[in-house]
C-alpha positions as CSV (number, residue, x, y, z in Angstrom):
1,M,0.0,0.0,0.0
2,A,2.8,2.5,0.9
3,S,4.7,1.8,-2.2
4,C,1.6,2.3,-4.4
5,S,0.8,5.5,-2.6
6,V,4.4,6.8,-3.2
7,C,4.2,6.0,-6.9
8,A,0.8,7.7,-7.2
9,L,2.2,10.9,-5.6
10,S,5.6,11.0,-7.3
11,L,5.1,9.8,-10.8
12,G,3.8,12.1,-13.5
13,T,4.4,15.5,-14.8
14,P,6.1,17.1,-12.9
15,Y,8.0,14.3,-11.3
16,V,8.4,14.8,-7.5
17,P,11.1,12.8,-5.7
18,P,9.8,10.7,-2.9
19,H,12.0,12.4,-0.3
20,R,10.3,15.8,-1.1
21,L,6.7,14.5,-0.8
22,L,6.3,15.0,2.9
23,A,7.8,18.5,2.7
24,S,5.4,19.4,-0.1
25,V,2.4,18.3,1.8
26,L,3.2,19.6,5.3
27,D,5.1,22.9,4.5
28,G,2.7,24.2,1.9
29,D,5.1,24.3,-1.0
30,T,4.0,27.0,-3.4
31,T,6.0,25.7,-6.3
32,L,4.3,24.0,-9.2
33,A,5.3,20.6,-7.9
34,G,4.0,21.4,-4.4
35,I,0.6,22.6,-5.8
36,V,0.2,19.6,-8.0
37,V,0.9,17.2,-5.1
38,T,-1.3,18.9,-2.5
39,E,-4.2,20.0,-4.7
40,L,-4.4,17.2,-7.3
41,R,-2.5,14.0,-6.4
42,V,-3.2,13.8,-2.7
43,P,-7.0,14.2,-3.0
44,R,-7.0,11.8,-6.0
45,L,-5.1,9.3,-3.9
46,V,-7.5,9.7,-0.9
47,L,-10.5,9.4,-3.2
48,A,-9.0,6.2,-4.7
49,L,-8.5,4.7,-1.2
50,I,-12.0,5.5,-0.1
51,A,-13.7,4.4,-3.3
52,G,-11.7,1.1,-3.4
53,A,-12.5,0.4,0.3
54,C,-16.2,1.1,-0.2
55,L,-16.4,-1.1,-3.3
56,G,-14.4,-3.9,-1.8
57,A,-16.6,-4.0,1.4
58,A,-19.8,-3.8,-0.7
59,G,-18.7,-6.7,-2.9
60,L,-18.0,-8.9,0.2
61,V,-21.4,-8.0,1.7
62,L,-23.3,-8.9,-1.5
63,Q,-21.3,-12.2,-2.0
64,E,-21.8,-13.3,1.6
65,A,-25.5,-12.3,1.8
66,L,-26.3,-14.1,-1.5
67,R,-23.8,-17.0,-0.9
68,N,-22.4,-16.6,-4.4
69,P,-18.9,-15.5,-5.5
70,L,-20.3,-13.8,-8.6
71,A,-22.7,-11.5,-6.7
72,V,-21.1,-8.1,-7.5
73,P,-22.6,-4.6,-7.8
74,E,-22.3,-4.8,-11.6
75,M,-24.5,-7.9,-11.7
76,L,-27.3,-6.7,-9.4
77,G,-28.2,-3.4,-11.1
78,V,-26.8,-1.3,-8.3
79,S,-23.9,0.3,-10.2
80,S,-25.9,0.7,-13.4
81,G,-28.8,2.3,-11.4
82,A,-26.4,4.8,-9.7
83,A,-24.8,5.7,-13.0
84,L,-28.2,6.2,-14.6
85,G,-29.3,8.5,-11.8
86,V,-26.2,10.7,-12.3
87,A,-26.1,10.6,-16.1
88,A,-29.8,11.4,-16.7
89,P,-29.8,15.0,-15.5
90,L,-26.7,15.7,-17.5
91,V,-28.3,14.6,-20.7
92,L,-31.6,16.2,-20.0
93,T,-29.8,19.5,-19.2
94,L,-31.1,19.8,-15.7
95,S,-29.1,22.3,-13.7
96,L,-28.7,20.7,-10.3
97,P,-26.1,21.5,-7.5
98,A,-23.2,19.1,-7.0
99,A,-24.5,18.2,-3.5
100,V,-27.5,16.6,-5.0
101,Q,-25.5,14.1,-7.1
102,P,-25.0,11.6,-4.3
103,L,-28.8,11.6,-3.7
104,L,-29.4,10.9,-7.4
105,A,-26.9,8.1,-7.3
106,I,-28.5,6.6,-4.2
107,G,-31.9,6.9,-5.8
108,G,-30.7,5.1,-8.9
109,A,-28.9,2.4,-7.0
110,A,-31.9,1.8,-4.8
111,L,-34.1,1.7,-8.0
112,G,-31.8,-1.0,-9.6
113,G,-31.5,-3.0,-6.4
114,G,-35.2,-2.7,-5.6
115,L,-36.2,-3.9,-9.1
116,T,-33.9,-6.8,-8.7
117,L,-35.4,-7.9,-5.4
118,L,-39.0,-7.3,-6.5
119,A,-38.5,-9.3,-9.7
120,A,-36.8,-12.1,-7.6
121,G,-39.6,-12.3,-5.1
122,L,-38.1,-10.0,-2.5
123,G,-34.9,-12.0,-2.1
124,R,-36.6,-15.3,-1.5
125,S,-33.8,-17.2,-3.3
126,P,-30.1,-16.1,-3.6
127,S,-29.7,-17.7,-7.1
128,A,-32.9,-16.0,-8.3
129,V,-31.6,-12.6,-7.0
130,L,-28.4,-13.0,-8.9
131,L,-30.0,-14.1,-12.2
132,T,-32.7,-11.4,-12.0
133,G,-30.0,-8.8,-11.1
134,A,-28.1,-9.6,-14.3
135,A,-31.3,-8.9,-16.3
136,V,-32.0,-5.7,-14.5
137,A,-28.4,-4.5,-15.0
138,A,-28.7,-5.2,-18.7
139,A,-31.9,-3.2,-18.9
140,L,-30.4,-0.2,-17.1
141,Q,-27.4,-0.3,-19.3
142,A,-29.7,-0.2,-22.3
143,A,-31.3,2.9,-20.8
144,L,-27.8,4.4,-20.5
145,L,-27.2,3.7,-24.2
146,V,-30.4,5.5,-25.1
147,L,-29.2,8.5,-23.1
148,M,-25.9,8.5,-24.9
149,V,-27.7,8.5,-28.2
150,M,-29.6,11.6,-27.1
151,A,-26.6,13.5,-25.8
152,D,-24.6,15.9,-27.9
153,Q,-20.9,15.5,-28.6
154,L,-19.5,17.2,-25.5
155,D,-22.0,15.5,-23.1
156,L,-21.3,12.2,-24.8
157,Q,-17.6,12.4,-24.0
158,L,-18.3,13.3,-20.4
159,I,-20.8,10.5,-20.0
160,Y,-18.5,8.0,-21.7
161,R,-15.6,8.8,-19.4
162,Y,-17.9,8.8,-16.4
163,L,-19.4,5.4,-17.2
164,L,-15.9,3.8,-17.3
165,G,-15.0,5.2,-13.9
166,S,-12.5,8.0,-13.7
167,L,-10.6,9.8,-11.0
168,S,-9.4,12.6,-13.2
169,A,-9.7,16.2,-12.0
170,R,-11.0,15.3,-8.6
171,T,-10.4,17.7,-5.7
172,W,-10.9,18.0,-2.0
173,D,-14.5,19.0,-2.5
174,D,-15.2,15.6,-4.0
175,V,-13.6,13.9,-1.0
176,T,-15.3,15.9,1.7
177,G,-18.7,15.2,0.0
178,L,-18.3,11.5,0.8
179,W,-17.9,11.8,4.6
180,P,-21.6,12.2,5.5
181,W,-22.6,9.1,3.7
182,L,-19.7,7.1,5.2
183,L,-20.7,8.1,8.7
184,V,-24.0,6.3,8.0
185,A,-22.7,3.3,6.0
186,V,-19.7,2.3,8.2
187,P,-21.5,1.7,11.5
188,A,-24.2,-0.2,9.6
189,L,-21.5,-2.3,8.0
190,V,-19.9,-3.1,11.3
191,L,-23.2,-4.3,12.7
192,C,-23.9,-6.3,9.6
193,A,-20.7,-8.3,9.7
194,P,-21.7,-10.9,12.3
195,V,-25.0,-11.5,10.5
196,L,-23.1,-12.3,7.3
197,S,-21.4,-15.2,9.1
198,V,-24.7,-16.7,10.0
199,M,-26.1,-16.1,6.4
200,R,-23.3,-18.4,5.1
201,L,-25.0,-21.4,6.8
202,G,-28.1,-21.1,4.6
203,D,-31.6,-19.7,5.0
204,E,-32.9,-22.6,7.1
205,D,-30.0,-22.7,9.5
206,A,-30.0,-18.9,9.8
207,E,-33.7,-18.9,10.6
208,A,-33.1,-21.6,13.3
209,L,-30.5,-19.3,14.8
210,G,-32.9,-16.4,14.9
211,V,-31.8,-14.5,11.8
212,R,-34.6,-13.7,9.3
213,A,-32.8,-14.4,6.0
214,R,-35.0,-12.3,3.7
215,R,-34.8,-9.2,6.0
216,A,-31.0,-9.7,6.4
217,R,-30.6,-9.9,2.6
218,L,-32.6,-6.7,2.2
219,A,-30.5,-5.0,4.8
220,A,-27.3,-6.2,3.2
221,L,-28.4,-4.7,-0.1
222,A,-29.3,-1.4,1.5
223,I,-25.8,-1.2,3.1
224,A,-24.2,-2.0,-0.3
225,V,-26.2,0.8,-1.9
226,F,-25.0,3.3,0.7
227,L,-21.4,2.2,0.1
228,I,-21.6,2.1,-3.7
229,A,-23.8,5.1,-4.7
230,P,-21.8,8.0,-3.2
231,V,-18.6,6.7,-4.8
232,T,-20.3,6.2,-8.1
233,A,-21.7,9.7,-8.0
234,V,-18.2,11.1,-7.6
235,C,-16.0,8.9,-9.8
236,G,-18.4,6.7,-11.8
237,P,-18.8,2.9,-11.6
238,V,-15.2,1.6,-11.1
239,A,-15.9,-1.8,-12.4
240,W,-15.2,-5.2,-10.8
241,V,-13.4,-4.0,-7.7
242,G,-16.2,-5.5,-5.7
243,F,-15.5,-8.8,-7.5
244,L,-11.7,-9.0,-7.1
245,A,-11.2,-7.6,-3.6
246,P,-13.3,-10.2,-1.7
247,H,-11.5,-13.1,-3.5
248,L,-8.1,-11.6,-2.6
249,A,-9.2,-11.4,1.0
250,R,-10.4,-15.1,1.0
251,W,-7.3,-16.3,-0.9
252,F,-4.9,-14.8,1.6
253,R,-6.9,-15.8,4.7
254,P,-8.9,-18.9,3.7
255,A,-9.7,-20.0,7.2
256,A,-11.2,-16.7,8.4
257,G,-14.9,-15.7,8.4
258,A,-16.9,-12.8,7.1
259,V,-16.0,-10.7,10.1
260,R,-12.3,-10.9,9.4
261,W,-12.7,-10.9,5.7
262,L,-14.5,-7.5,5.7
263,P,-11.6,-5.2,6.6
264,W,-9.2,-7.1,4.4
265,S,-11.6,-6.9,1.5
266,A,-11.9,-3.1,2.0
267,A,-8.1,-2.9,2.2
268,W,-7.6,-4.9,-1.0
269,G,-10.2,-2.8,-2.8
270,A,-8.3,0.3,-1.9
271,V,-5.0,-1.3,-3.2
272,V,-6.7,-2.4,-6.5
273,V,-8.0,1.1,-7.2
274,V,-4.7,2.9,-6.3
275,V,-2.7,0.4,-8.5
276,A,-5.1,0.8,-11.4
277,D,-5.0,4.6,-11.2
278,V,-1.2,4.7,-11.8
279,P,-1.3,3.3,-15.4
280,A,-4.6,5.2,-16.0
281,R,-2.5,8.4,-15.6
282,L,0.7,7.3,-17.1
283,A,0.2,4.6,-19.7
284,L,-1.0,6.9,-22.5
285,A,0.4,10.2,-21.1
286,P,-0.5,13.0,-21.6
287,V,-3.9,11.5,-22.3
288,E,-5.5,9.9,-19.2
289,T,-7.5,6.7,-19.5
290,P,-10.3,5.8,-17.0
291,A,-9.3,3.8,-14.0
292,G,-12.4,1.6,-14.4
293,A,-11.1,0.3,-17.7
294,W,-7.9,-1.0,-16.0
295,T,-9.8,-2.5,-13.0
296,A,-12.1,-4.4,-15.5
297,L,-9.1,-5.4,-17.7
298,L,-7.1,-6.8,-14.9
299,G,-9.7,-7.6,-12.2
300,V,-11.8,-10.1,-14.1
301,P,-9.0,-12.5,-15.1
302,A,-7.4,-12.2,-11.7
303,G,-10.7,-12.9,-9.9
304,V,-11.4,-15.9,-12.0
305,A,-7.9,-17.3,-11.4
306,L,-8.3,-16.8,-7.7
307,M,-11.7,-18.6,-7.8
308,R,-10.2,-21.5,-9.6
309,S,-7.1,-21.8,-7.4
310,G,-9.3,-21.5,-4.3
311,G,-11.6,-24.2,-5.5
312,R,-8.8,-26.6,-6.2
313,G,-7.3,-25.9,-2.8
314,R,-10.5,-26.7,-1.0
315,R,-11.0,-29.9,-3.0
316,A,-7.5,-31.0,-2.2
317,R,-8.1,-30.4,1.5
318,R,-11.3,-32.3,1.4
319,R,-10.0,-35.3,-0.6
320,P,-7.9,-36.9,2.2
321,A,-10.7,-36.6,4.7
322,A,-13.2,-38.0,2.3
323,S,-10.9,-41.0,1.5
324,A,-10.4,-41.7,5.2
325,G,-14.1,-41.5,5.8
326,A,-14.7,-43.9,2.9
327,R,-12.3,-46.4,4.3
328,E,-13.6,-46.2,7.9
329,P,-17.0,-47.9,7.3
330,L,-15.2,-50.8,5.5
331,Y,-12.9,-51.4,8.4
332,G,-15.6,-50.9,10.9
333,S,-17.9,-53.4,9.1
334,K,-15.2,-56.0,9.2
335,R,-14.7,-55.4,12.9
336,T,-18.4,-55.5,13.5
337,A,-18.8,-58.7,11.6
338,S,-16.0,-60.4,13.5
339,G,-17.4,-59.2,16.8
340,A,-20.8,-60.5,15.9
341,A,-19.4,-63.9,14.9
342,D,-17.6,-64.1,18.2
343,E,-20.7,-63.2,20.2
344,A,-22.7,-65.7,18.2
345,L,-20.1,-68.4,19.0
346,R,-20.1,-67.6,22.7
347,A,-23.9,-67.4,22.9
348,G,-24.6,-70.6,20.9
349,A,-26.4,-68.9,18.1
350,W,-25.3,-71.3,15.4
351,P,-28.3,-72.8,13.6
352,E,-26.8,-76.3,13.5
353,A,-26.2,-76.3,17.3
354,R,-29.7,-74.9,17.9
355,G,-31.3,-77.6,15.8
356,G,-28.9,-80.4,16.9
357,E,-29.5,-83.2,19.3
358,P,-29.8,-82.4,23.0
359,G,-26.7,-82.8,25.0
360,R,-24.5,-82.5,21.9
361,G,-21.8,-79.9,22.4
362,G,-22.8,-79.1,25.9
363,P,-26.0,-77.7,27.4
364,G,-28.1,-75.9,24.8
365,G,-25.7,-76.8,22.0
366,A,-23.3,-74.0,22.6
367,V,-20.5,-75.6,20.4
368,P,-21.1,-76.1,16.7
369,P,-20.6,-79.6,15.2
370,V,-17.2,-80.3,13.9
371,S,-16.9,-81.9,10.4
372,G,-14.2,-84.3,9.4
373,A,-12.4,-87.2,11.1
374,A,-12.6,-85.7,14.5
375,G,-16.3,-85.5,14.3
376,T,-16.6,-89.2,13.2
377,E,-14.3,-90.3,16.1
378,D,-16.5,-88.4,18.6
379,A,-19.6,-90.1,17.2
380,R,-18.1,-93.4,17.8
């Protein structure tokens, strides 16, 4: 994290050596390098950290609540709804203050998530929520395409860059506008974490432990909306961070639970966005590319690889236990059969002895008849 932050603050035009960064921030350097660092790069870095942490935590909440590793904001209509809420006033030339944009994003995200839950029967089945969310997200993206057709050339460029998720030209005003929403979302997220651990057991087991699964699923979606929508209002839908960060948290700490995965998922989300923003600024300099394009380009293959490696690791850990369990009944049946035979021998349960002549082999016929020469000699 520290090395990524130093690269984000130092690299670019003008280049600022790492040993001068602290002096530029604390001493109020009035040179060009000092102004660029304090007024452009530092707020951009802080915004990348906050946005990545919110998206990573929201992705883990959705995946744990729906018990599906593919449950991400992009697949549930939440990100598309937030983007639609912000892009629509721009295309329709509605002059609204900047403070209203988070409200529009929250309204759009709530619309997308609400449509998903209503179409899926209010979250009755996790698989139904995911499949319905993909359909709702596709419909909202189609509405965004209609808006892009209606927009003029200048608005089209702004909408296109916004929809890919960009941190360009962000200032301290954009960062400070996120704090009121985070003050609401973070405490709710902390309270939600233990419930997510119970939701992993399934709806029936969660109900047996006193957790109402459908209400918990609705609450998880509401918390995800409050985490995603303000970030989307400021920097657009930075794609697939909520998919990659939870898988990184699980891959590095496979034995942990949702409570411990949550801070790690937020931390990995922040790392992913900061790392993606560096090539977004420098790869095609002086032209900046959207950071969301890099998170989607690198995040999807990396997330799929982590899913495959994690699945193979779990199967490898389960295979010895399964083999031992398969052998145990075989050995146990042999021991049980031997024990039953010995008991039958001691108790005189042999059919031949039970049906034999009285007095033969002792009282009650406890000893079975012996074939062969020895038996013939006894008969004589």
